[in-house]
C-alpha positions in Angstrom: 17.5 44.8 10.9 16.4 42.9 13.9 12.8 43.5 13.3 13.2 42.3 9.6 14.7 39.1 11.1 12.0 38.7 13.4 9.3 39.2 10.7 11.0 36.9 8.4 10.9 34.2 11.3 7.2 34.8 11.8 6.6 34.5 8.2 8.5 31.3 7.8 7.0 29.9 10.9 3.3 30.9 9.7 4.0 29.5 6.3 5.2 26.0 7.9 2.3 26.2 10.3 -0.1 26.5 7.2 1.8 24.2 5.1 1.9 21.4 7.7 -2.0 21.7 9.2 -3.7 24.2 7.3 -3.7 22.4 3.9 -3.7 18.8 5.0 -7.1 17.1 4.7 -7.0 14.0 7.2 -10.2 12.5 5.8 -9.2 11.8 2.4 -6.9 8.8 1.3 -3.9 9.0 -0.9 -4.7 5.6 -2.1 -8.2 4.1 -3.3 -9.0 0.8 -1.6 -11.5 -1.8 -2.7 -13.2 -4.0 0.1 -15.0 -7.5 0.0 -18.3 -5.6 -0.6 -16.9 -4.0 -3.9 -15.9 -7.7 -5.1 -19.7 -8.8 -5.1 -20.4 -6.7 -7.8 -17.7 -7.8 -10.3 -18.8 -10.4 -12.5 -16.8 -12.7 -15.4 -17.1 -11.0 -18.8 -17.7 -7.5 -17.6 -15.3 -4.9 -19.7 -12.6 -2.8 -18.4 -15.0 0.2 -18.4 -17.5 -1.9 -16.3 -14.9 -2.5 -13.7 -13.5 0.8 -13.6 -17.3 2.2 -13.1 -17.6 -0.1 -10.2 -14.3 0.1 -8.5 -12.8 3.4 -9.7 -9.6 3.6 -11.2 -6.8 0.9 -10.8 -3.7 1.5 -8.9 -1.9 -0.2 -11.9 -2.6 -1.2 -15.4 -0.8 -3.5 -17.6 -1.3 -4.4 -21.1 0.2 -7.5 -23.0 -0.1 -8.2 -26.5 0.1 -12.3 -26.9 -0.7 -13.9 -29.9 -3.7 -11.6 -31.3 -5.0 -11.4 -27.7 -4.8 -8.2 -25.9 -4.1 -9.2 -22.0 -4.9 -6.3 -19.9 -4.2 -6.4 -16.0 -5.6 -4.1 -13.6 -4.3 -3.9 -10.0 -6.2 -2.7 -7.2 -5.5 -2.2 -3.4 -7.5 -4.5 -1.4 -8.3 -4.4 2.7 -10.8 -6.4 4.9 -12.6 -5.0 8.1 -12.1 -6.8 11.3 -14.8 -6.4 14.0 -14.9 -7.1 17.6 -16.7 -10.5 18.1 -18.8 -9.5 21.0 -20.2 -6.3 19.3 -21.0 -8.6 16.2 -22.8 -11.3 18.5 -25.0 -8.6 20.0 -25.9 -6.6 16.9 -26.3 -9.4 14.5 -26.3 -8.6 10.7 -26.2 -4.9 11.2 -22.5 -4.1 11.1 -22.5 -0.6 9.3 -22.7 1.1 12.4 -19.9 -1.0 14.4 -16.4 0.2 14.8 -14.0 -1.5 12.8 -9.8 -2.0 12.3 -8.3 -2.6 9.0 -7.5 -6.4 8.5 -5.3 -8.1 5.6 -4.1 -5.7 2.9 -3.0 -7.1 -0.3 -3.5 -6.5 -4.0 -6.1 -7.9 -6.3 -5.6 -8.3 -10.1 -8.2 -8.5 -12.4 -7.2 -10.1 -15.8 -9.2 -8.8 -19.1 -8.7 -10.9 -22.4 -9.7 -8.7 -25.1 -11.5 -6.2 -22.9 -13.6 -8.9 -21.1 -13.0 -10.1 -17.6 -11.7 -13.7 -17.4 -10.3 -13.9 -13.7 -9.2 -12.2 -10.6 -6.9 -13.2 -7.9 -4.9 -12.2 -5.1 -1.7 -11.0 -6.1 0.8 -13.8 -4.7 4.1 -11.5 -4.8 2.6 -9.0 -2.3 0.7 -12.1 -0.4 4.1 -13.7 0.3 5.8 -10.3 1.2 3.2 -9.8 3.6 3.8 -12.9 5.7 5.3 -12.2 9.1 8.9 -13.5 9.9 9.3 -14.9 12.9 11.3 -12.4 15.6 14.3 -13.5 16.8 16.6 -11.8 19.2 19.7 -12.2 17.1 21.6 -15.4 16.1 25.4 -16.0 16.3 25.4 -15.7 12.5 24.0 -12.3 12.3 26.5 -11.1 14.7 29.2 -12.5 12.8 28.1 -11.1 9.7 27.8 -7.4 11.3 31.2 -7.8 12.8 32.4 -9.3 9.2 30.9 -6.1 7.3 32.6 -3.7 9.8 35.9 -5.3 8.9 35.4 -5.2 5.3 34.1 -1.4 5.4 37.4 -0.7 7.6 39.9 -2.3 5.2 38.1 -0.8 2.1 38.5 2.5 3.8 42.2 1.9 4.5 42.9 1.0 0.9 41.1 3.9 -0.3 43.0 6.2 2.1 46.3 4.8 1.2 46.1 5.6 -2.5 
């Protein structure tokens, strides 16, 4: 009986180990990203197929019928690259080999009218959510709100328990 338990524990350990490390691919990205260089290849009047061929499948597609016009929105995830200023000055224009960090991340929305690209823009909702809030150490209003929530939850529990 003890040997069966040990074999089962070994099997579970091996299974979890392989599931966690063996089948993971750290090089593949879950979500496709486009960069600034990709945007240089996009032109107004391109078709939806042309854009998909250049940028790949969009993250989100929305189609709207508006007064005999078909409006299609493609949403792509976008991020910029940030390079070290000193390294940029040393290497000049050859930045392909330089180490980089990821900068701004947002969504880019491409708008097609009757299968022709009419415009693209940064997703304003995502951009506004990406703004950093000023850090605060806690105000008296936040503390008061927290205490009030605890009192309300305690009263609700007391009422429910009395029923």
